[in-house]
C-alpha positions as CSV (number, residue, x, y, z in Angstrom):
1,X,-35.3,14.6,-33.5
2,X,-33.2,11.9,-31.6
3,X,-34.9,9.9,-28.9
4,X,-35.6,12.2,-25.9
5,X,-33.3,11.3,-22.4
6,X,-34.9,10.4,-19.5
7,X,-33.6,13.2,-17.3
8,X,-35.4,11.7,-14.3
9,X,-32.7,9.0,-14.4
10,X,-29.9,11.2,-14.6
11,X,-28.1,12.2,-11.3
12,X,-27.6,16.0,-10.4
13,X,-24.0,16.0,-11.3
14,X,-24.9,13.8,-14.9
15,X,-27.1,16.7,-15.5
16,X,-24.5,19.3,-15.0
17,X,-22.4,17.3,-17.0
18,X,-24.8,17.1,-19.9
19,X,-25.9,20.7,-19.8
20,X,-22.0,21.3,-20.1
21,X,-21.6,19.2,-22.8
22,X,-24.8,20.9,-24.7
23,X,-23.2,24.3,-24.2
24,X,-19.7,23.3,-25.5
25,X,-21.7,22.0,-28.7
26,X,-23.6,25.2,-29.1
27,X,-20.2,27.2,-28.5
28,X,-18.4,25.0,-31.4
29,X,-21.5,25.8,-33.8
30,X,-21.0,29.6,-32.9
31,X,-24.7,29.6,-31.8
32,X,-23.5,31.1,-28.6
33,X,-20.2,32.8,-27.4
34,X,-19.8,31.5,-24.1
35,X,-20.9,28.6,-21.7
36,X,-22.9,31.2,-19.6
37,X,-26.7,30.4,-19.7
38,X,-27.2,30.5,-23.6
39,X,-30.8,32.8,-23.9
40,X,-28.3,36.2,-24.1
41,X,-25.6,35.2,-26.3
42,X,-28.4,33.1,-28.4
43,X,-30.5,36.6,-28.7
44,X,-27.5,38.5,-29.8
45,X,-27.0,36.5,-32.7
46,X,-30.7,36.2,-33.7
47,X,-30.7,40.0,-34.0
48,X,-27.6,40.3,-35.6
49,X,-28.6,37.7,-38.1
50,X,-31.9,39.4,-38.3
51,X,-30.2,43.1,-39.0
52,X,-27.4,42.0,-41.3
53,X,-25.1,43.4,-38.6
54,X,-22.1,42.4,-36.7
55,X,-21.6,41.1,-33.1
56,X,-19.6,43.5,-30.6
57,X,-16.3,42.3,-29.2
58,X,-17.0,40.4,-26.1
59,X,-15.5,43.3,-24.3
60,X,-17.8,46.0,-25.4
61,X,-20.3,46.7,-22.6
62,X,-22.5,49.2,-24.0
63,X,-23.8,47.7,-27.4
64,X,-24.5,44.3,-29.1
65,X,-24.8,44.5,-32.4
66,X,-23.7,47.1,-35.1
67,X,-26.0,47.2,-37.9
68,X,-26.2,49.8,-40.7
69,X,-24.3,52.5,-38.8
70,X,-26.4,52.0,-35.5
71,X,-25.8,50.4,-32.1
72,X,-28.0,48.2,-30.6
73,X,-28.3,46.9,-27.6
74,X,-30.0,43.4,-27.0
75,X,-32.0,41.9,-24.0
76,X,-33.7,38.6,-23.9
77,X,-36.0,37.0,-21.4
78,X,-37.4,33.4,-21.2
79,X,-40.9,32.8,-20.4
80,X,-42.9,29.9,-19.7
81,X,-46.4,29.1,-21.5
82,X,-48.9,30.8,-19.2
83,X,-46.4,32.6,-16.9
84,X,-48.1,36.1,-16.1
85,X,-45.8,37.2,-13.3
86,X,-43.7,40.0,-14.0
87,X,-40.1,39.6,-14.7
88,X,-37.1,41.9,-15.4
89,X,-34.6,42.4,-18.1
90,X,-30.8,42.2,-17.6
91,X,-29.9,45.6,-16.1
92,X,-28.6,49.0,-18.4
93,X,-25.4,50.3,-17.1
94,X,-24.8,52.7,-20.3
95,X,-26.7,54.7,-22.7
96,X,-24.1,54.8,-25.2
97,X,-26.4,52.8,-27.9
98,X,-28.9,54.0,-30.6
99,X,-31.9,51.5,-29.9
100,X,-32.5,48.5,-27.9
101,X,-34.1,45.0,-29.3
102,X,-36.1,43.2,-26.6
103,X,-36.6,39.6,-27.2
104,X,-39.3,37.2,-25.1
105,X,-38.5,33.7,-26.1
106,X,-40.2,30.3,-25.1
107,X,-38.3,28.8,-21.9
108,X,-38.6,25.6,-23.4
109,X,-38.0,25.9,-27.0
110,X,-35.7,29.2,-27.3
111,X,-38.5,30.3,-30.1
112,X,-39.1,34.3,-30.4
113,X,-42.4,34.8,-29.3
114,X,-42.0,38.5,-29.5
115,X,-39.3,41.2,-30.8
116,X,-39.7,45.0,-30.3
117,X,-37.1,47.8,-31.0
118,X,-37.2,50.8,-28.8
119,X,-34.9,53.9,-29.5
120,X,-32.4,54.8,-26.6
121,X,-34.6,57.7,-25.1
122,X,-37.7,55.6,-24.8
123,X,-35.5,53.1,-22.9
124,X,-34.1,55.8,-20.6
125,X,-37.7,57.1,-19.7
126,X,-39.1,53.5,-18.9
127,X,-35.9,52.2,-17.0
128,X,-35.8,52.4,-13.2
129,X,-32.5,52.5,-11.2
130,X,-32.0,49.5,-9.1
131,X,-29.1,50.4,-6.6
132,X,-28.5,46.7,-5.8
133,X,-27.5,45.8,-9.3
134,X,-25.7,49.1,-10.2
135,X,-27.8,50.0,-13.1
136,X,-31.3,50.6,-14.6
137,X,-34.0,47.7,-15.4
138,X,-37.1,47.3,-17.3
139,X,-40.2,44.8,-16.6
140,X,-41.9,42.1,-19.2
141,X,-45.0,43.8,-18.1
142,X,-44.3,46.7,-19.7
143,X,-46.3,46.9,-23.0
144,X,-43.3,48.0,-25.1
145,X,-45.2,48.1,-28.3
146,X,-47.4,50.9,-27.1
147,X,-44.0,53.1,-26.1
148,X,-42.9,56.0,-28.3
149,X,-40.7,55.1,-31.4
150,X,-41.8,51.3,-31.0
151,X,-41.1,48.8,-33.8
152,X,-42.4,45.3,-33.8
153,X,-39.5,43.4,-35.4
154,X,-40.5,40.0,-34.5
155,X,-40.6,38.4,-37.9
156,X,-36.9,38.8,-38.6
157,X,-35.6,37.3,-35.4
158,X,-38.3,34.7,-35.5
159,X,-37.1,33.8,-38.9
160,X,-33.4,33.7,-38.0
161,X,-34.2,31.6,-35.1
162,X,-36.0,29.3,-37.4
163,X,-33.1,29.0,-39.8
164,X,-30.9,28.0,-36.9
165,X,-32.6,25.4,-35.6
166,X,-32.5,23.7,-38.7
167,X,-28.6,23.5,-38.9
168,X,-26.9,20.2,-38.0
169,X,-23.1,20.0,-36.4
170,X,-21.8,20.7,-39.6
171,X,-23.7,24.7,-39.7
172,X,-21.3,27.1,-39.0
173,X,-23.7,29.4,-36.7
174,X,-26.2,31.6,-36.9
175,X,-25.4,34.5,-40.0
176,X,-21.8,33.4,-40.1
177,X,-20.3,31.4,-42.9
178,X,-16.7,29.5,-42.6
179,X,-13.7,31.5,-42.8
180,X,-12.5,29.9,-45.9
181,X,-15.5,30.1,-47.6
182,X,-15.6,33.7,-47.0
183,X,-12.0,34.4,-47.9
184,X,-12.8,32.7,-51.4
185,X,-15.9,34.7,-52.0
186,X,-14.1,37.9,-51.3
187,X,-11.2,36.9,-53.4
188,X,-13.7,36.4,-56.0
189,X,-15.7,39.6,-55.4
190,X,-12.4,41.5,-55.6
191,X,-11.5,40.2,-58.8
192,X,-14.8,41.0,-60.1
193,X,-14.9,44.7,-58.7
194,X,-11.8,46.3,-58.0
195,X,-9.8,44.8,-60.7
196,X,-12.1,46.2,-63.5
197,X,-12.1,50.1,-64.0
198,X,-15.0,51.1,-66.6
199,X,-14.3,52.9,-69.9
200,X,-16.6,54.9,-71.7
201,X,-19.2,52.3,-71.9
202,X,-19.7,48.4,-70.8
203,X,-17.1,45.9,-70.7
204,X,-17.2,42.9,-72.7
205,X,-17.1,40.7,-70.0
206,X,-20.2,38.7,-69.7
207,X,-22.5,41.2,-68.1
208,X,-26.1,40.4,-68.5
209,X,-27.5,43.9,-68.9
210,X,-26.3,47.0,-70.9
211,X,-25.0,49.5,-69.1
212,X,-25.0,52.0,-71.7
213,X,-27.7,54.2,-70.1
214,X,-25.7,55.0,-66.6
215,X,-22.4,55.1,-68.5
216,X,-22.4,58.4,-69.7
217,X,-23.7,59.9,-66.3
218,X,-21.2,57.8,-64.5
219,X,-18.3,58.5,-66.7
220,X,-19.0,62.2,-66.8
221,X,-18.9,62.6,-63.0
222,X,-15.7,60.4,-62.9
223,X,-13.8,62.2,-65.4
224,X,-14.9,65.6,-63.9
225,X,-13.9,64.8,-60.4
226,X,-11.1,62.3,-60.9
227,X,-13.1,59.2,-59.8
228,X,-12.9,55.5,-59.8
229,X,-15.7,54.5,-62.1
230,X,-16.1,50.9,-61.4
231,X,-18.2,47.7,-63.1
232,X,-19.1,45.1,-61.1
233,X,-21.2,41.8,-61.0
234,X,-24.1,41.1,-58.0
235,X,-23.6,37.7,-56.5
236,X,-26.9,36.8,-58.8
237,X,-25.3,37.9,-61.6
238,X,-27.1,41.4,-62.1
239,X,-25.1,44.3,-63.5
240,X,-23.2,46.7,-60.7
241,X,-21.7,50.2,-61.2
242,X,-19.7,52.2,-58.5
243,X,-17.9,55.6,-58.3
244,X,-15.1,55.9,-55.5
245,X,-12.6,58.3,-54.4
246,X,-9.1,57.0,-55.4
247,X,-8.3,56.0,-51.8
248,X,-11.5,54.0,-51.2
249,X,-12.9,56.5,-48.5
250,X,-15.7,57.8,-50.2
251,X,-18.3,55.9,-52.3
252,X,-20.3,58.6,-54.1
253,X,-22.9,56.5,-56.2
254,X,-23.8,52.8,-56.6
255,X,-25.6,51.0,-59.2
256,X,-27.5,47.4,-59.7
257,X,-29.9,46.9,-62.6
258,X,-32.3,43.9,-63.3
259,X,-33.3,45.6,-66.6
260,X,-32.0,48.0,-69.1
261,X,-29.8,50.3,-66.7
262,X,-32.0,53.6,-67.9
263,X,-32.0,56.3,-65.3
264,X,-35.3,57.5,-66.3
265,X,-36.7,53.7,-65.2
266,X,-34.4,53.6,-62.2
267,X,-35.3,54.9,-58.4
268,X,-32.7,56.9,-56.9
269,X,-32.4,56.0,-52.9
270,X,-30.7,58.9,-51.0
271,X,-29.3,56.8,-47.9
272,X,-27.3,58.0,-44.7
273,X,-24.1,56.9,-45.6
274,X,-22.1,53.9,-47.4
275,X,-20.8,51.0,-45.1
276,X,-18.1,48.5,-46.5
277,X,-20.2,45.9,-47.5
278,X,-19.6,46.1,-51.2
279,X,-15.9,45.2,-50.8
280,X,-15.8,43.3,-47.7
281,X,-18.8,41.1,-49.0
282,X,-21.1,41.6,-45.7
283,X,-24.7,41.4,-45.9
284,X,-26.5,44.5,-47.0
285,X,-30.0,44.4,-45.7
286,X,-30.6,47.7,-46.3
287,X,-29.9,47.5,-50.2
288,X,-32.3,44.1,-50.3
289,X,-34.9,46.3,-48.7
290,X,-34.3,49.1,-51.5
291,X,-34.1,46.7,-54.2
292,X,-37.3,44.6,-53.3
293,X,-39.3,48.1,-53.0
294,X,-38.0,49.4,-56.7
295,X,-38.5,46.1,-58.4
296,X,-41.9,45.7,-57.3
297,X,-42.7,48.9,-58.2
298,X,-41.9,47.8,-61.9
299,X,-38.4,49.8,-62.1
300,X,-35.5,48.6,-63.8
301,X,-32.6,49.4,-61.3
302,X,-31.7,51.2,-58.3
303,X,-28.9,53.8,-57.9
304,X,-27.8,54.2,-54.2
305,X,-26.4,57.9,-53.3
306,X,-25.8,59.2,-49.8
307,X,-26.2,62.3,-47.5
308,X,-22.6,61.3,-46.6
309,X,-19.9,60.0,-48.9
310,X,-17.7,58.7,-46.1
311,X,-17.4,54.8,-46.5
312,X,-18.0,53.5,-42.3
313,X,-20.3,51.2,-40.8
314,X,-19.6,53.0,-37.5
315,X,-21.7,56.0,-36.8
316,X,-19.2,57.3,-34.2
317,X,-16.6,57.3,-36.8
318,X,-18.8,59.3,-39.1
319,X,-19.3,61.8,-36.9
320,X,-15.4,62.1,-36.2
321,X,-14.6,62.1,-39.7
322,X,-12.8,65.4,-41.0
323,X,-14.9,65.5,-44.0
324,X,-17.7,63.0,-43.7
325,X,-19.6,64.4,-46.9
326,X,-16.8,64.1,-49.5
327,X,-15.9,66.8,-51.7
328,X,-17.7,65.4,-54.9
329,X,-20.8,64.5,-53.0
330,X,-23.0,67.1,-53.8
331,X,-22.5,67.3,-57.4
332,X,-23.2,63.4,-57.7
333,X,-26.2,63.5,-55.7
334,X,-27.6,66.5,-57.9
335,X,-27.0,65.0,-61.1
336,X,-28.0,61.2,-60.3
337,X,-31.3,62.2,-58.6
338,X,-32.3,64.6,-61.4
339,X,-31.6,61.6,-63.9
340,X,-33.9,59.0,-62.0
341,X,-37.3,58.1,-62.4
342,X,-37.9,59.0,-58.6
343,X,-35.8,60.3,-55.8
344,X,-36.5,58.3,-52.3
345,X,-35.0,60.3,-49.4
346,X,-34.4,57.4,-46.9
347,X,-31.6,58.5,-44.5
348,X,-33.4,57.8,-41.0
349,X,-32.6,60.1,-38.2
350,X,-28.9,60.3,-39.0
351,X,-29.9,62.9,-41.5
352,X,-29.8,66.0,-38.6
353,X,-26.0,65.5,-38.3
354,X,-24.2,68.8,-39.4
355,X,-28.0,70.1,-40.8
356,X,-27.1,67.9,-43.8
357,X,-30.6,66.9,-44.4
358,X,-31.9,70.7,-44.7
359,X,-28.9,71.3,-47.3
360,X,-29.5,68.4,-49.2
361,X,-33.1,68.9,-49.7
362,X,-32.2,71.8,-51.9
363,X,-30.7,69.5,-54.2
364,X,-33.5,67.0,-54.6
365,X,-36.3,67.4,-57.0
366,X,-39.7,66.3,-55.6
367,X,-38.2,63.8,-53.1
368,X,-40.6,60.9,-51.9
369,X,-39.9,59.2,-48.5
370,X,-41.6,56.4,-46.9
371,X,-43.1,58.8,-43.8
372,X,-41.2,60.6,-41.3
373,X,-39.7,60.5,-37.9
374,X,-41.1,62.6,-35.2
375,X,-38.3,65.3,-36.1
376,X,-39.5,65.2,-39.8
377,X,-36.4,63.0,-41.2
378,X,-37.4,60.4,-43.9
379,X,-37.7,57.2,-42.2
380,X,-35.2,54.4,-43.0
381,X,-36.3,51.5,-45.1
382,X,-35.6,48.9,-42.7
383,X,-38.0,50.0,-40.1
384,X,-41.1,50.6,-42.1
385,X,-43.5,47.7,-43.4
386,X,-42.6,46.6,-46.9
387,X,-46.0,47.9,-48.5
388,X,-45.4,51.4,-46.9
389,X,-46.7,53.9,-49.5
390,X,-44.4,56.8,-50.9
391,X,-45.1,60.4,-50.1
392,X,-43.7,63.8,-51.0
393,X,-40.8,64.7,-48.6
394,X,-39.9,68.2,-47.6
395,X,-37.2,69.4,-45.0
396,X,-38.7,70.1,-41.5
């Protein structure tokens, strides 16, 4: 760390100039998006990185981060050590989001002391209207972790903060990469995936694992429903397989294998709907969590299917889609879950849309889950501890 500046020797005007220069440097690195007090911007970046999400446009007033189809509001407050006074987070002026992530940060280091996620219904019940700010506010005195639906998410934003503080001037900001690097990787991904259509079996292209175990099943579904059957390779060299509609509006299945691509030794995860991270090269935190769990349990791969095959990261678009399920989705769900070693239902609270979870339950053979939400939907893998046991799931 550079030698500390003796701030007592600087004039007030010089202090403001130094503060402005620091904020300018933070903006240039992508760490904050404005030259306002940086805590709010920093908190949004940390949450976007921790959740593998995207920051909202600056004009968006209702939510800050889009992650795995959920709209997240972010609230941050700086607290000094030993400060036991009650403080308030910035006001809520809209409830058009799914959950809020509250961050308490050290006033001197900006380190994350605590991060808690609350569902919007709980936030609404806790917030108190404040007329002079024309909004609703929550105080730091409230024990957020004791509230209904609370999840302690501290480790991920804290790790994002640690990664960020190690970046130098040549860095590119939290969770972002240089645009040219992103374009280069996307072009490479496009060549590996979209340009290679699978035939009756694996292609002679240097694939590290034999896809014969799943080729017949993927190929049969593709042939029966006139789908695109694609072979791909993950960034770390693992075999992948995809089933898309020809217009790419729907993805009916995805598989990745680190061992033999045998359905009988692969977990089949049933999630809500596919986002677009497979083709636009965004980070895929839900997939990472599924892979880690199945790998630790001794499986050789995972197959991902969904309640809704419609590809979109925005949950509002899923709700507005004319046919979010997809004409071939039920057949793909039925065939792939019956072939897998285990079926893990993990779509989260969104399964109630169009009563879809109840309908899909009839297609699944002895599904497992990572616990259930209060209404009985199987919990999403991102919002449970890594060692959560799998238990049988039945439709509520």
